[in-house]
All heavy atoms as TSV, in Angstrom:
chain	resi	resn	atom	element	x	y	z
A	1	MET	N	N	84.838	112.364	72.099
A	1	MET	CA	C	84.278	111.327	72.927
A	1	MET	C	C	82.950	111.780	73.512
A	1	MET	O	O	82.769	112.927	73.778
A	1	MET	CB	C	85.244	110.951	74.049
A	1	MET	CG	C	86.489	110.397	73.720
A	1	MET	SD	S	86.567	108.814	74.491
A	1	MET	CE	C	87.773	108.048	73.542
A	2	SER	N	N	82.103	110.862	73.628
A	2	SER	CA	C	80.786	111.103	74.236
A	2	SER	C	C	80.555	110.168	75.419
A	2	SER	O	O	81.159	109.074	75.518
A	2	SER	CB	C	79.668	110.966	73.263
A	2	SER	OG	O	79.565	109.616	72.840
A	3	LYS	N	N	79.701	110.553	76.359
A	3	LYS	CA	C	79.391	109.669	77.518
A	3	LYS	C	C	78.109	108.848	77.211
A	3	LYS	O	O	77.151	109.432	76.868
A	3	LYS	CB	C	79.227	110.525	78.720
A	3	LYS	CG	C	80.530	111.176	79.219
A	3	LYS	CD	C	80.464	111.637	80.631
A	3	LYS	CE	C	81.787	112.196	81.032
A	3	LYS	NZ	N	82.266	111.898	82.265
A	4	ILE	N	N	78.240	107.570	77.410
A	4	ILE	CA	C	77.161	106.699	77.197
A	4	ILE	C	C	76.593	106.253	78.593
A	4	ILE	O	O	77.442	105.851	79.467
A	4	ILE	CB	C	77.557	105.465	76.435
A	4	ILE	CG1	C	78.158	105.823	75.088
A	4	ILE	CG2	C	76.345	104.522	76.225
A	4	ILE	CD1	C	77.329	106.533	74.102
A	5	GLU	N	N	75.325	106.376	78.799
A	5	GLU	CA	C	74.695	106.029	80.124
A	5	GLU	C	C	74.464	104.529	80.142
A	5	GLU	O	O	73.981	103.945	79.177
A	5	GLU	CB	C	73.455	106.725	80.341
A	5	GLU	CG	C	73.676	108.260	80.420
A	5	GLU	CD	C	72.345	108.990	80.568
A	5	GLU	OE1	O	71.277	108.434	80.158
A	5	GLU	OE2	O	72.391	110.179	81.040
A	6	ILE	N	N	74.729	103.862	81.277
A	6	ILE	CA	C	74.402	102.498	81.506
A	6	ILE	C	C	73.217	102.568	82.576
A	6	ILE	O	O	73.451	103.166	83.677
A	6	ILE	CB	C	75.518	101.699	82.108
A	6	ILE	CG1	C	76.731	101.712	81.125
A	6	ILE	CG2	C	75.050	100.250	82.464
A	6	ILE	CD1	C	78.012	100.995	81.627
A	7	ARG	N	N	72.092	101.999	82.202
A	7	ARG	CA	C	70.903	102.147	83.078
A	7	ARG	C	C	70.580	100.772	83.691
A	7	ARG	O	O	70.845	99.738	83.189
A	7	ARG	CB	C	69.735	102.593	82.231
A	7	ARG	CG	C	69.918	103.999	81.660
A	7	ARG	CD	C	68.750	104.545	80.913
A	7	ARG	NE	N	68.917	105.867	80.424
A	7	ARG	CZ	C	68.585	106.920	81.139
A	7	ARG	NH1	N	68.015	106.819	82.277
A	7	ARG	NH2	N	68.794	108.192	80.622
A	8	SER	N	N	69.945	100.875	84.836
A	8	SER	CA	C	69.554	99.680	85.559
A	8	SER	C	C	68.469	99.021	84.856
A	8	SER	O	O	67.453	99.722	84.448
A	8	SER	CB	C	69.021	100.088	86.989
A	8	SER	OG	O	68.482	98.968	87.633
A	9	PRO	N	N	68.568	97.717	84.537
A	9	PRO	CA	C	67.496	97.010	83.846
A	9	PRO	C	C	66.196	96.772	84.658
A	9	PRO	O	O	65.190	96.506	84.088
A	9	PRO	CB	C	68.190	95.657	83.452
A	9	PRO	CG	C	69.204	95.472	84.496
A	9	PRO	CD	C	69.686	96.829	84.861
A	10	LEU	N	N	66.378	96.782	85.998
A	10	LEU	CA	C	65.228	96.601	86.839
A	10	LEU	C	C	65.467	97.168	88.221
A	10	LEU	O	O	66.560	97.512	88.576
A	10	LEU	CB	C	64.904	95.048	87.017
A	10	LEU	CG	C	66.095	94.172	87.121
A	10	LEU	CD1	C	66.219	93.668	88.551
A	10	LEU	CD2	C	65.854	92.955	86.223
A	11	PRO	N	N	64.433	97.270	88.960
A	11	PRO	CA	C	64.621	97.859	90.369
A	11	PRO	C	C	65.185	96.835	91.345
A	11	PRO	O	O	64.984	95.678	91.140
A	11	PRO	CB	C	63.147	98.266	90.829
A	11	PRO	CG	C	62.303	97.242	90.108
A	11	PRO	CD	C	63.020	97.002	88.767
A	12	GLY	N	N	65.910	97.358	92.269
A	12	GLY	CA	C	66.516	96.355	93.336
A	12	GLY	C	C	67.662	97.113	93.963
A	12	GLY	O	O	67.795	98.312	93.994
A	13	THR	N	N	68.594	96.275	94.538
A	13	THR	CA	C	69.833	96.779	95.089
A	13	THR	C	C	71.041	96.501	94.265
A	13	THR	O	O	71.223	95.329	93.827
A	13	THR	CB	C	70.029	96.014	96.508
A	13	THR	OG1	O	68.826	96.299	97.256
A	13	THR	CG2	C	71.297	96.612	97.167
A	14	PHE	N	N	71.815	97.502	93.877
A	14	PHE	CA	C	72.986	97.405	93.020
A	14	PHE	C	C	74.201	97.025	93.831
A	14	PHE	O	O	74.519	97.641	94.851
A	14	PHE	CB	C	73.217	98.653	92.244
A	14	PHE	CG	C	74.367	98.615	91.339
A	14	PHE	CD1	C	74.290	97.872	90.207
A	14	PHE	CD2	C	75.503	99.306	91.575
A	14	PHE	CE1	C	75.378	97.860	89.253
A	14	PHE	CE2	C	76.567	99.249	90.757
A	14	PHE	CZ	C	76.534	98.458	89.550
A	15	TYR	N	N	74.908	95.964	93.383
A	15	TYR	CA	C	76.139	95.518	93.979
A	15	TYR	C	C	77.241	95.574	92.939
A	15	TYR	O	O	77.064	95.168	91.825
A	15	TYR	CB	C	76.078	94.112	94.524
A	15	TYR	CG	C	75.113	93.949	95.604
A	15	TYR	CD1	C	73.782	93.582	95.451
A	15	TYR	CD2	C	75.510	94.140	96.954
A	15	TYR	CE1	C	72.889	93.404	96.489
A	15	TYR	CE2	C	74.623	94.012	98.001
A	15	TYR	CZ	C	73.266	93.629	97.783
A	15	TYR	OH	O	72.453	93.496	98.813
A	16	ARG	N	N	78.357	96.176	93.293
A	16	ARG	CA	C	79.520	96.231	92.372
A	16	ARG	C	C	80.454	95.042	92.430
A	16	ARG	O	O	81.355	94.864	91.603
A	16	ARG	CB	C	80.337	97.495	92.658
A	16	ARG	CG	C	79.543	98.781	92.318
A	16	ARG	CD	C	80.234	100.076	92.577
A	16	ARG	NE	N	81.507	100.060	91.837
A	16	ARG	CZ	C	82.384	101.051	91.947
A	16	ARG	NH1	N	82.146	102.128	92.668
A	16	ARG	NH2	N	83.568	101.007	91.317
A	17	ALA	N	N	80.223	94.145	93.360
A	17	ALA	CA	C	81.049	92.919	93.549
A	17	ALA	C	C	80.093	91.694	93.687
A	17	ALA	O	O	78.991	91.897	94.089
A	17	ALA	CB	C	82.058	93.077	94.676
A	18	SER	N	N	80.681	90.589	93.433
A	18	SER	CA	C	79.887	89.295	93.598
A	18	SER	C	C	79.730	88.835	94.998
A	18	SER	O	O	78.858	88.043	95.311
A	18	SER	CB	C	80.496	88.200	92.700
A	18	SER	OG	O	81.845	87.923	93.198
A	19	ALA	N	N	80.523	89.358	95.908
A	19	ALA	CA	C	80.496	88.959	97.356
A	19	ALA	C	C	81.158	90.143	98.095
A	19	ALA	O	O	81.929	90.881	97.612
A	19	ALA	CB	C	81.236	87.720	97.628
A	20	PRO	N	N	80.777	90.251	99.390
A	20	PRO	CA	C	81.363	91.338	100.155
A	20	PRO	C	C	82.909	91.436	100.225
A	20	PRO	O	O	83.476	92.540	100.279
A	20	PRO	CB	C	80.788	91.133	101.598
A	20	PRO	CG	C	79.589	90.340	101.351
A	20	PRO	CD	C	79.793	89.536	100.206
A	21	ASP	N	N	83.507	90.225	100.177
A	21	ASP	CA	C	84.970	90.203	100.208
A	21	ASP	C	C	85.656	90.124	98.882
A	21	ASP	O	O	86.862	90.018	98.789
A	21	ASP	CB	C	85.447	89.074	101.151
A	21	ASP	CG	C	84.996	87.756	100.677
A	21	ASP	OD1	O	84.049	87.648	99.847
A	21	ASP	OD2	O	85.502	86.730	101.202
A	22	ALA	N	N	84.855	90.146	97.792
A	22	ALA	CA	C	85.356	90.064	96.441
A	22	ALA	C	C	85.670	91.468	95.911
A	22	ALA	O	O	85.060	92.363	96.228
A	22	ALA	CB	C	84.347	89.347	95.532
A	23	PRO	N	N	86.701	91.509	94.962
A	23	PRO	CA	C	86.908	92.831	94.369
A	23	PRO	C	C	85.757	93.214	93.460
A	23	PRO	O	O	85.003	92.364	93.014
A	23	PRO	CB	C	88.208	92.571	93.471
A	23	PRO	CG	C	88.129	91.120	93.221
A	23	PRO	CD	C	87.546	90.459	94.447
A	24	PRO	N	N	85.576	94.476	93.177
A	24	PRO	CA	C	84.499	94.957	92.237
A	24	PRO	C	C	84.745	94.350	90.875
A	24	PRO	O	O	85.793	94.141	90.430
A	24	PRO	CB	C	84.601	96.415	92.288
A	24	PRO	CG	C	85.949	96.741	92.734
A	24	PRO	CD	C	86.407	95.612	93.543
A	25	PHE	N	N	83.599	94.154	90.130
A	25	PHE	CA	C	83.650	93.735	88.722
A	25	PHE	C	C	84.453	94.686	87.937
A	25	PHE	O	O	85.313	94.308	87.145
A	25	PHE	CB	C	82.260	93.594	88.124
A	25	PHE	CG	C	81.422	92.526	88.710
A	25	PHE	CD1	C	80.383	92.823	89.546
A	25	PHE	CD2	C	81.681	91.190	88.374
A	25	PHE	CE1	C	79.575	91.810	90.115
A	25	PHE	CE2	C	80.880	90.163	88.895
A	25	PHE	CZ	C	79.853	90.471	89.744
A	26	LYS	N	N	84.217	96.036	88.183
A	26	LYS	CA	C	84.992	97.040	87.481
A	26	LYS	C	C	85.111	98.268	88.436
A	26	LYS	O	O	84.258	98.534	89.329
A	26	LYS	CB	C	84.233	97.611	86.313
A	26	LYS	CG	C	84.311	96.713	85.087
A	26	LYS	CD	C	85.704	96.672	84.584
A	26	LYS	CE	C	85.973	95.889	83.308
A	26	LYS	NZ	N	87.321	95.886	82.972
A	27	ALA	N	N	86.279	98.882	88.423
A	27	ALA	CA	C	86.550	100.011	89.264
A	27	ALA	C	C	86.391	101.321	88.506
A	27	ALA	O	O	86.503	101.266	87.202
A	27	ALA	CB	C	88.004	99.957	89.823
A	28	ASP	N	N	86.103	102.432	89.139
A	28	ASP	CA	C	86.018	103.642	88.418
A	28	ASP	C	C	87.340	103.919	87.663
A	28	ASP	O	O	88.435	103.658	88.138
A	28	ASP	CB	C	85.880	104.850	89.419
A	28	ASP	CG	C	84.426	104.941	89.917
A	28	ASP	OD1	O	83.533	104.987	89.069
A	28	ASP	OD2	O	84.203	105.123	91.140
A	29	GLY	N	N	87.149	104.414	86.415
A	29	GLY	CA	C	88.307	104.732	85.563
A	29	GLY	C	C	88.814	103.574	84.677
A	29	GLY	O	O	89.687	103.791	83.808
A	30	GLU	N	N	88.326	102.382	84.871
A	30	GLU	CA	C	88.691	101.245	84.066
A	30	GLU	C	C	87.994	101.156	82.701
A	30	GLU	O	O	86.949	101.813	82.529
A	30	GLU	CB	C	88.404	99.918	84.788
A	30	GLU	CG	C	89.377	99.666	85.951
A	30	GLU	CD	C	89.158	98.283	86.506
A	30	GLU	OE1	O	88.061	97.718	86.413
A	30	GLU	OE2	O	90.183	97.733	86.994
A	31	ASP	N	N	88.631	100.600	81.702
A	31	ASP	CA	C	87.991	100.377	80.402
A	31	ASP	C	C	86.996	99.250	80.500
A	31	ASP	O	O	87.236	98.360	81.377
A	31	ASP	CB	C	89.056	100.081	79.337
A	31	ASP	CG	C	89.959	101.214	79.106
A	31	ASP	OD1	O	89.795	102.308	79.581
A	31	ASP	OD2	O	91.048	101.001	78.381
A	32	VAL	N	N	85.987	99.188	79.674
A	32	VAL	CA	C	84.993	98.103	79.612
A	32	VAL	C	C	84.765	97.690	78.251
A	32	VAL	O	O	84.969	98.460	77.251
A	32	VAL	CB	C	83.677	98.526	80.282
A	32	VAL	CG1	C	83.923	98.786	81.776
A	32	VAL	CG2	C	83.057	99.733	79.592
A	33	THR	N	N	84.357	96.467	78.077
A	33	THR	CA	C	83.864	95.932	76.783
A	33	THR	C	C	82.392	95.637	76.917
A	33	THR	O	O	81.837	95.547	78.041
A	33	THR	CB	C	84.623	94.705	76.329
A	33	THR	OG1	O	84.405	93.656	77.247
A	33	THR	CG2	C	86.077	94.904	76.201
A	34	GLU	N	N	81.713	95.574	75.799
A	34	GLU	CA	C	80.282	95.494	75.746
A	34	GLU	C	C	79.745	94.338	76.661
A	34	GLU	O	O	78.708	94.540	77.349
A	34	GLU	CB	C	79.840	95.238	74.301
A	34	GLU	CG	C	78.343	95.227	74.052
A	34	GLU	CD	C	78.015	95.176	72.556
A	34	GLU	OE1	O	78.919	95.347	71.722
A	34	GLU	OE2	O	76.859	94.913	72.308
A	35	ALA	N	N	80.378	93.168	76.614
A	35	ALA	CA	C	79.801	92.032	77.334
A	35	ALA	C	C	80.275	91.961	78.808
A	35	ALA	O	O	79.766	91.083	79.517
A	35	ALA	CB	C	80.164	90.761	76.608
A	36	GLU	N	N	81.149	92.751	79.257
A	36	GLU	CA	C	81.597	92.677	80.631
A	36	GLU	C	C	80.527	93.064	81.632
A	36	GLU	O	O	79.753	94.003	81.420
A	36	GLU	CB	C	82.779	93.649	80.815
A	36	GLU	CG	C	84.056	93.059	80.320
A	36	GLU	CD	C	85.262	94.000	80.622
A	36	GLU	OE1	O	85.333	95.092	80.131
A	36	GLU	OE2	O	86.084	93.486	81.578
A	37	THR	N	N	80.534	92.320	82.704
A	37	THR	CA	C	79.649	92.532	83.835
A	37	THR	C	C	80.166	93.645	84.664
A	37	THR	O	O	81.368	93.634	85.065
A	37	THR	CB	C	79.444	91.269	84.744
A	37	THR	OG1	O	78.881	90.267	83.856
A	37	THR	CG2	C	78.576	91.569	85.920
A	38	ILE	N	N	79.371	94.664	84.961
A	38	ILE	CA	C	79.922	95.800	85.794
A	38	ILE	C	C	79.246	95.711	87.182
A	38	ILE	O	O	79.678	96.470	88.071
A	38	ILE	CB	C	79.517	97.167	85.156
A	38	ILE	CG1	C	77.975	97.331	85.019
A	38	ILE	CG2	C	80.212	97.319	83.832
A	38	ILE	CD1	C	77.604	98.800	84.876
A	39	GLY	N	N	78.305	94.838	87.365
A	39	GLY	CA	C	77.616	94.698	88.707
A	39	GLY	C	C	76.430	93.800	88.623
A	39	GLY	O	O	76.162	93.148	87.538
A	40	VAL	N	N	75.728	93.613	89.725
A	40	VAL	CA	C	74.544	92.798	89.763
A	40	VAL	C	C	73.473	93.547	90.546
A	40	VAL	O	O	73.763	94.394	91.368
A	40	VAL	CB	C	74.773	91.368	90.439
A	40	VAL	CG1	C	75.756	90.520	89.624
A	40	VAL	CG2	C	75.334	91.473	91.854
A	41	ILE	N	N	72.216	93.236	90.195
A	41	ILE	CA	C	71.116	93.780	90.895
A	41	ILE	C	C	70.335	92.673	91.600
A	41	ILE	O	O	70.036	91.626	90.917
A	41	ILE	CB	C	70.179	94.552	89.952
A	41	ILE	CG1	C	70.964	95.784	89.423
A	41	ILE	CG2	C	68.904	95.011	90.699
A	41	ILE	CD1	C	70.211	96.638	88.524
A	42	GLU	N	N	70.172	92.802	92.902
A	42	GLU	CA	C	69.353	91.860	93.684
A	42	GLU	C	C	67.929	92.261	93.741
A	42	GLU	O	O	67.625	93.422	94.097
A	42	GLU	CB	C	69.947	91.753	95.064
A	42	GLU	CG	C	69.137	90.700	95.892
A	42	GLU	CD	C	69.542	90.791	97.407
A	42	GLU	OE1	O	70.260	91.628	97.788
A	42	GLU	OE2	O	68.997	89.885	98.105
A	43	VAL	N	N	67.007	91.313	93.395
A	43	VAL	CA	C	65.622	91.535	93.480
A	43	VAL	C	C	65.043	90.265	94.153
A	43	VAL	O	O	65.081	89.219	93.571
A	43	VAL	CB	C	64.966	91.780	92.095
A	43	VAL	CG1	C	63.418	91.996	92.283
A	43	VAL	CG2	C	65.562	92.878	91.445
A	44	MET	N	N	64.510	90.409	95.319
A	44	MET	CA	C	63.943	89.290	96.058
A	44	MET	C	C	64.841	87.988	96.073
A	44	MET	O	O	64.378	86.901	95.663
A	44	MET	CB	C	62.581	88.933	95.448
A	44	MET	CG	C	61.590	90.112	95.640
A	44	MET	SD	S	60.009	89.887	94.820
A	44	MET	CE	C	59.400	88.538	95.772
A	45	LYS	N	N	66.004	88.217	96.528
A	45	LYS	CA	C	67.051	87.157	96.622
A	45	LYS	C	C	67.480	86.545	95.287
A	45	LYS	O	O	68.098	85.461	95.254
A	45	LYS	CB	C	66.565	86.041	97.537
A	45	LYS	CG	C	66.186	86.567	98.916
A	45	LYS	CD	C	67.363	87.118	99.627
A	45	LYS	CE	C	66.910	87.593	101.062
A	45	LYS	NZ	N	67.824	88.435	101.656
A	46	THR	N	N	67.153	87.156	94.192
A	46	THR	CA	C	67.572	86.774	92.867
A	46	THR	C	C	68.530	87.794	92.319
A	46	THR	O	O	68.288	88.978	92.415
A	46	THR	CB	C	66.359	86.626	91.907
A	46	THR	OG1	O	65.484	85.703	92.478
A	46	THR	CG2	C	66.798	86.153	90.487
A	47	PHE	N	N	69.630	87.352	91.706
A	47	PHE	CA	C	70.626	88.317	91.144
A	47	PHE	C	C	70.615	88.366	89.611
A	47	PHE	O	O	70.662	87.300	88.994
A	47	PHE	CB	C	72.035	87.928	91.684
A	47	PHE	CG	C	72.161	88.085	93.190
A	47	PHE	CD1	C	71.770	87.057	93.999
A	47	PHE	CD2	C	72.590	89.345	93.702
A	47	PHE	CE1	C	71.927	87.265	95.418
A	47	PHE	CE2	C	72.680	89.489	95.063
A	47	PHE	CZ	C	72.344	88.395	95.910
A	48	GLN	N	N	70.633	89.534	89.118
A	48	GLN	CA	C	70.633	89.744	87.630
A	48	GLN	C	C	71.957	90.468	87.296
A	48	GLN	O	O	72.154	91.515	87.865
A	48	GLN	CB	C	69.441	90.601	87.256
A	48	GLN	CG	C	69.472	91.126	85.851
A	48	GLN	CD	C	69.150	89.930	84.771
A	48	GLN	OE1	O	68.310	89.108	85.090
A	48	GLN	NE2	N	69.871	89.915	83.735
A	49	GLU	N	N	72.763	89.874	86.415
A	49	GLU	CA	C	73.995	90.628	86.031
A	49	GLU	C	C	73.618	91.892	85.236
A	49	GLU	O	O	72.667	91.872	84.489
A	49	GLU	CB	C	74.847	89.686	85.150
A	49	GLU	CG	C	75.502	88.573	85.970
A	49	GLU	CD	C	76.459	87.753	85.164
A	49	GLU	OE1	O	76.626	88.012	83.877
A	49	GLU	OE2	O	77.063	86.902	85.671
A	50	VAL	N	N	74.463	92.886	85.363
A	50	VAL	CA	C	74.328	94.094	84.594
A	50	VAL	C	C	75.554	94.215	83.641
A	50	VAL	O	O	76.630	94.483	84.107
A	50	VAL	CB	C	74.239	95.351	85.501
A	50	VAL	CG1	C	74.151	96.614	84.625
A	50	VAL	CG2	C	73.130	95.235	86.471
A	51	PRO	N	N	75.395	93.976	82.335
A	51	PRO	CA	C	76.484	94.130	81.409
A	51	PRO	C	C	76.765	95.534	81.122
A	51	PRO	O	O	75.816	96.389	81.202
A	51	PRO	CB	C	76.058	93.334	80.201
A	51	PRO	CG	C	74.531	93.490	80.187
A	51	PRO	CD	C	74.243	93.501	81.661
A	52	ALA	N	N	77.951	95.883	80.626
A	52	ALA	CA	C	78.219	97.328	80.252
A	52	ALA	C	C	77.396	97.675	79.069
A	52	ALA	O	O	76.890	98.785	78.979
A	52	ALA	CB	C	79.733	97.421	79.907
A	53	GLY	N	N	77.267	96.794	78.152
A	53	GLY	CA	C	76.425	97.148	76.958
A	53	GLY	C	C	77.094	97.994	75.924
A	53	GLY	O	O	76.558	98.297	74.902
A	54	VAL	N	N	78.344	98.448	76.183
A	54	VAL	CA	C	79.074	99.363	75.283
A	54	VAL	C	C	80.564	99.150	75.604
A	54	VAL	O	O	80.985	98.798	76.655
A	54	VAL	CB	C	78.633	100.779	75.532
A	54	VAL	CG1	C	78.962	101.224	76.883
A	54	VAL	CG2	C	79.225	101.745	74.512
A	55	THR	N	N	81.328	99.274	74.559
A	55	THR	CA	C	82.806	99.190	74.677
A	55	THR	C	C	83.277	100.667	74.754
A	55	THR	O	O	82.928	101.482	74.007
A	55	THR	CB	C	83.488	98.478	73.503
A	55	THR	OG1	O	82.979	97.130	73.479
A	55	THR	CG2	C	85.007	98.538	73.666
A	56	GLY	N	N	84.120	100.891	75.829
A	56	GLY	CA	C	84.569	102.288	75.940
A	56	GLY	C	C	85.632	102.386	77.035
A	56	GLY	O	O	86.093	101.384	77.534
A	57	ARG	N	N	85.975	103.597	77.286
A	57	ARG	CA	C	87.088	103.869	78.292
A	57	ARG	C	C	86.476	104.628	79.452
A	57	ARG	O	O	85.469	105.335	79.354
A	57	ARG	CB	C	88.160	104.793	77.703
A	57	ARG	CG	C	88.797	104.159	76.441
A	57	ARG	CD	C	89.920	105.033	75.985
A	57	ARG	NE	N	89.604	106.460	76.188
A	57	ARG	CZ	C	90.363	107.375	75.626
A	57	ARG	NH1	N	91.346	107.137	74.895
A	57	ARG	NH2	N	90.051	108.636	75.866
A	58	THR	N	N	87.073	104.468	80.630
A	58	THR	CA	C	86.786	105.301	81.770
A	58	THR	C	C	85.377	105.152	82.259
A	58	THR	O	O	84.522	106.076	82.049
A	58	THR	CB	C	87.211	106.728	81.601
A	58	THR	OG1	O	88.498	106.858	80.975
A	58	THR	CG2	C	87.295	107.471	82.921
A	59	ILE	N	N	85.019	104.079	82.840
A	59	ILE	CA	C	83.708	103.944	83.427
A	59	ILE	C	C	83.672	104.796	84.799
A	59	ILE	O	O	84.664	104.835	85.506
A	59	ILE	CB	C	83.317	102.465	83.660
A	59	ILE	CG1	C	81.856	102.327	84.119
A	59	ILE	CG2	C	84.240	101.818	84.775
A	59	ILE	CD1	C	81.311	100.896	84.120
A	60	THR	N	N	82.501	105.371	84.947
A	60	THR	CA	C	82.293	106.179	86.168
A	60	THR	C	C	80.984	105.725	86.736
A	60	THR	O	O	79.954	105.853	86.061
A	60	THR	CB	C	82.198	107.700	85.909
A	60	THR	OG1	O	83.466	108.106	85.228
A	60	THR	CG2	C	82.074	108.531	87.077
A	61	PHE	N	N	80.988	105.282	87.985
A	61	PHE	CA	C	79.811	104.830	88.656
A	61	PHE	C	C	79.079	105.956	89.317
A	61	PHE	O	O	79.740	106.862	89.930
A	61	PHE	CB	C	80.090	103.716	89.678
A	61	PHE	CG	C	80.425	102.412	89.016
A	61	PHE	CD1	C	81.846	102.126	88.812
A	61	PHE	CD2	C	79.468	101.479	88.703
A	61	PHE	CE1	C	82.098	100.880	88.130
A	61	PHE	CE2	C	79.830	100.289	88.087
A	61	PHE	CZ	C	81.151	100.013	87.791
A	62	LEU	N	N	77.734	106.034	89.137
A	62	LEU	CA	C	77.035	107.137	89.701
A	62	LEU	C	C	76.198	106.661	90.898
A	62	LEU	O	O	75.493	107.543	91.550
A	62	LEU	CB	C	76.088	107.663	88.627
A	62	LEU	CG	C	76.812	108.169	87.361
A	62	LEU	CD1	C	75.842	108.605	86.306
A	62	LEU	CD2	C	77.816	109.263	87.694
A	63	VAL	N	N	76.242	105.384	91.273
A	63	VAL	CA	C	75.543	104.892	92.447
A	63	VAL	C	C	76.591	104.142	93.248
A	63	VAL	O	O	77.540	103.625	92.720
A	63	VAL	CB	C	74.407	103.967	92.130
A	63	VAL	CG1	C	73.303	104.791	91.417
A	63	VAL	CG2	C	74.802	102.767	91.318
A	64	ASP	N	N	76.411	104.055	94.566
A	64	ASP	CA	C	77.288	103.369	95.493
A	64	ASP	C	C	76.976	101.936	95.493
A	64	ASP	O	O	75.834	101.464	95.154
A	64	ASP	CB	C	77.231	104.003	96.856
A	64	ASP	CG	C	77.777	105.407	96.928
A	64	ASP	OD1	O	78.750	105.687	96.188
A	64	ASP	OD2	O	77.220	106.095	97.746
A	65	ASN	N	N	77.890	101.158	95.971
A	65	ASN	CA	C	77.720	99.752	96.259
A	65	ASN	C	C	76.537	99.539	97.271
A	65	ASN	O	O	76.507	100.343	98.252
A	65	ASN	CB	C	79.020	99.085	96.754
A	65	ASN	CG	C	78.881	97.592	96.807
A	65	ASN	OD1	O	78.386	96.911	95.963
A	65	ASN	ND2	N	79.284	96.978	97.965
A	66	GLU	N	N	75.668	98.619	97.025
A	66	GLU	CA	C	74.555	98.281	97.926
A	66	GLU	C	C	73.547	99.374	97.989
A	66	GLU	O	O	72.802	99.485	98.916
A	66	GLU	CB	C	75.110	97.913	99.349
A	66	GLU	CG	C	75.948	96.695	99.426
A	66	GLU	CD	C	76.376	96.309	100.776
A	66	GLU	OE1	O	75.622	96.610	101.759
A	66	GLU	OE2	O	77.446	95.655	100.954
A	67	GLU	N	N	73.460	100.224	96.953
A	67	GLU	CA	C	72.443	101.307	96.862
A	67	GLU	C	C	71.283	100.830	96.104
A	67	GLU	O	O	71.354	100.145	95.060
A	67	GLU	CB	C	73.145	102.473	96.143
A	67	GLU	CG	C	72.196	103.683	96.140
A	67	GLU	CD	C	72.829	104.905	95.529
A	67	GLU	OE1	O	74.112	105.070	95.691
A	67	GLU	OE2	O	72.166	105.737	94.928
A	68	PRO	N	N	70.116	101.182	96.622
A	68	PRO	CA	C	68.808	100.870	95.917
A	68	PRO	C	C	68.749	101.609	94.601
A	68	PRO	O	O	69.124	102.789	94.565
A	68	PRO	CB	C	67.704	101.305	96.895
A	68	PRO	CG	C	68.330	101.510	98.165
A	68	PRO	CD	C	69.735	101.790	97.924
A	69	VAL	N	N	68.208	100.928	93.549
A	69	VAL	CA	C	68.154	101.620	92.252
A	69	VAL	C	C	66.703	101.289	91.707
A	69	VAL	O	O	66.114	100.362	92.088
A	69	VAL	CB	C	69.181	101.166	91.245
A	69	VAL	CG1	C	70.588	101.571	91.678
A	69	VAL	CG2	C	69.158	99.641	91.057
A	70	MET	N	N	66.279	102.163	90.831
A	70	MET	CA	C	65.002	101.999	90.176
A	70	MET	C	C	65.305	101.563	88.673
A	70	MET	O	O	66.371	101.824	88.224
A	70	MET	CB	C	64.248	103.358	90.060
A	70	MET	CG	C	63.936	103.912	91.467
A	70	MET	SD	S	62.914	102.818	92.519
A	70	MET	CE	C	61.438	102.712	91.526
A	71	ALA	N	N	64.287	100.900	88.118
A	71	ALA	CA	C	64.472	100.493	86.704
A	71	ALA	C	C	64.634	101.744	85.832
A	71	ALA	O	O	63.937	102.813	86.015
A	71	ALA	CB	C	63.179	99.794	86.196
A	72	GLY	N	N	65.655	101.752	84.938
A	72	GLY	CA	C	65.952	102.881	84.113
A	72	GLY	C	C	66.861	103.926	84.680
A	72	GLY	O	O	67.318	104.846	83.933
A	73	GLN	N	N	67.131	103.816	85.941
A	73	GLN	CA	C	68.115	104.766	86.592
A	73	GLN	C	C	69.528	104.629	86.050
A	73	GLN	O	O	69.966	103.512	85.825
A	73	GLN	CB	C	68.097	104.479	88.174
A	73	GLN	CG	C	69.002	105.476	88.881
A	73	GLN	CD	C	68.977	105.190	90.412
A	73	GLN	OE1	O	68.075	104.526	90.923
A	73	GLN	NE2	N	69.976	105.694	91.038
A	74	VAL	N	N	70.162	105.751	85.798
A	74	VAL	CA	C	71.515	105.710	85.277
A	74	VAL	C	C	72.446	105.216	86.469
A	74	VAL	O	O	72.390	105.879	87.509
A	74	VAL	CB	C	72.012	107.065	84.805
A	74	VAL	CG1	C	73.446	107.026	84.297
A	74	VAL	CG2	C	71.085	107.489	83.610
A	75	ILE	N	N	73.142	104.221	86.222
A	75	ILE	CA	C	74.033	103.655	87.347
A	75	ILE	C	C	75.529	103.920	87.043
A	75	ILE	O	O	76.329	103.894	87.934
A	75	ILE	CB	C	73.761	102.179	87.608
A	75	ILE	CG1	C	73.961	101.314	86.329
A	75	ILE	CG2	C	72.448	102.031	88.212
A	75	ILE	CD1	C	73.851	99.848	86.574
A	76	ALA	N	N	75.774	104.191	85.721
A	76	ALA	CA	C	77.276	104.406	85.350
A	76	ALA	C	C	77.251	105.165	84.051
A	76	ALA	O	O	76.303	105.129	83.245
A	76	ALA	CB	C	78.043	103.188	85.338
A	77	GLU	N	N	78.429	105.772	83.715
A	77	GLU	CA	C	78.645	106.406	82.418
A	77	GLU	C	C	79.989	105.809	81.921
A	77	GLU	O	O	80.907	105.579	82.666
A	77	GLU	CB	C	78.781	107.847	82.530
A	77	GLU	CG	C	77.396	108.550	82.888
A	77	GLU	CD	C	77.562	110.017	83.027
A	77	GLU	OE1	O	78.662	110.541	83.335
A	77	GLU	OE2	O	76.626	110.756	82.774
A	78	VAL	N	N	80.090	105.707	80.557
A	78	VAL	CA	C	81.269	105.224	79.954
A	78	VAL	C	C	81.622	106.247	78.862
A	78	VAL	O	O	80.792	106.657	78.045
A	78	VAL	CB	C	81.100	103.812	79.335
A	78	VAL	CG1	C	82.365	103.380	78.561
A	78	VAL	CG2	C	80.782	102.818	80.436
A	79	GLU	N	N	82.856	106.551	78.687
A	79	GLU	CA	C	83.358	107.431	77.565
A	79	GLU	C	C	83.526	106.488	76.403
A	79	GLU	O	O	84.265	105.530	76.452
A	79	GLU	CB	C	84.691	108.109	77.870
A	79	GLU	CG	C	84.516	109.272	78.913
A	79	GLU	CD	C	85.813	109.936	79.116
A	79	GLU	OE1	O	86.752	109.784	78.373
A	79	GLU	OE2	O	85.894	110.734	80.123
A	80	ALA	N	N	82.879	106.795	75.286
A	80	ALA	CA	C	82.904	105.949	74.099
A	80	ALA	C	C	83.195	106.887	72.821
A	80	ALA	O	O	82.918	107.971	72.852
A	80	ALA	CB	C	81.633	105.172	73.919
């Protein structure tokens, strides 16, 4: 197995859930498929979904909810 990095597509604030009271799109340790949304990035009141982009097991988030991220920053890893 190898670890595949999921990178932020743009700079902004990373959110792991669609709303403060909603469950996260994915929790640490869950399996993911390529098209699944793992979070959203807010840029100037606009939200961009972040897809996993890979099918694999055991997603591990490397940034916290509501943490600022830069374009290209690794936000999670997936075992594939």
